[in-house]
N, C-alpha and C positions, 0 to 999 in steps of 0.2 A: 698504422696504429690501432691499437686494440684498444677494445671497450671493456671495462672489469662489470660483469653483473652481480650486483648484489643476492643475497642468500633468497631473499623474496622479491622476485623483480617486479618493478612496476611496469604499467600498460608501456610506458616509454622505454625503459629499461629492455621491455621484452623484443619491441619492435627495433631497437637497436642492441639486436644480440652480438655477440663477439663476432666481426668480421672485419675484414681489411678495409679500408678507405682511404685510396689514393688521392682523394680531393679533387679529382678529375674526371671526366666523361661520365659514362654511366655507375661510377660507386656513387659520385655526389648525387646524380640524377634519383639511385636507388634509396639513398641516404634521406634526399629530400621529401621524396614519396611516402616514406618510412614515420617522417618528422610529422608529414600534415595527416597521417593516417590517424599517429599519437593524439595529435592535437582535436581531431573529430571525435575518437575516443573520451578523450580527458570532459570535452564541452559535454556530450550527451551524458556522460555521467554524472557533472555538475548540474545539468538541467534536469534531471531527472529526479535528482536529490532535491532541489528547490522545489520540484513540483510535489513531491511527494510530502515536504516539511508544509506547505501552503497547504496542501489538503488536510493535514493534520490540524494546521491551527484553524482552518474554517470551520472545520468539523466542530472543534473542542469550543469553538464560539456558537455555533449554532445550537449545539446540544446542551451546554451552558442555556442559552438562552430558553430552548423547551422545558428542559426542567425546571427553570425558575418560574416560568409561566405557566405550568403546567402541573406544581405539587401539589395542590390542592383538589385537584379535579378527580372525579371518579369515573365519570364515562371516557372510556376506552375511546370512543367516537372523537370526544373532543382533543382528546391527549394525542390521537395518533393525527389530527386534521390542522395540530398546530402548522403555523407558515413554517417554523424552522425545519419540524420534522419533514415536512415535506421537500424541504431544500434538500435536506439529508440525503433523502429518496432519490432526488433528481441527480445527485452525483454519481448514483448509480455502480458498479460492480468495483470500483475503484477504492470505495468507503467500507467494502464488506470488512477489511481485517479491522479496520478504527471499531465498527460497530461492535464484530464479535470481540474485539481485545476489552472494550467497555463492557461488554454484556457478561465476559469471564472475571472481570474484577467485581461490579455492583449490579446484579441483574437489574436492569430496567425494562420496561416494554418495547422492547425492539423487534419482537414477534413480527408485527406486521410489514414493517419495513424489509425484514431480511425476505418474509414471503413474496414482497415485492419486488424487490430489486433480482431476485434469485429465480423467481416464477416455482418455486418448490416449496414444501413444509414437510420436514421430516419427525415432525412433532406426532406421534400417535394418538389416536381419540382418545384413550384412556389417560393419557398425561396432561390434558386439557386444563386449563387453570394452576396446573402446579409449577411455578416459575424455576423451579430447581432441575424437575425432569424436563421443562419445555429448552431450559437454557443449555444441560447435557446433550439433547438430542440437535441442537443446533451446533454446538461445540462438537460433537461427532460427525455428523454432517460435513463440516468443515474441514475437519482433520481428511475425512474418507476423500475430500475433493481437492484435497492438500492444498487446502487456502490456508497461509499462516497468520496469526495476528500476535 
């Protein structure tokens, strides 16, 4: 029996490529192994998607708390030492695309978090204090380092 393959094969269809299976012996064993691999692939993708969605939700809640609690603060030390800001930093490299996306849409003082997470600072001395220039420097850095936001 032959299996038809769709124009854009799904992972399962790719693994079950057009081959003849006689439903006994080694053919059935190979089919079973391919189905198991497809299942593992599917669950790995689903788990990664769920993790990304959870991270985005947690980031959104923490960022919102941080913005609401510090909106009238003028001290950068107080702004960047807020517990929610610190928790965002503790999320590490995974949160970089979310910070960069937020920075690109509405610049906020994410620069300390970016420096702490990445261990670098692409902002030139003459750009310091200029939020647009600092934002551009970080977005260029992300692009040069293949970080998509």
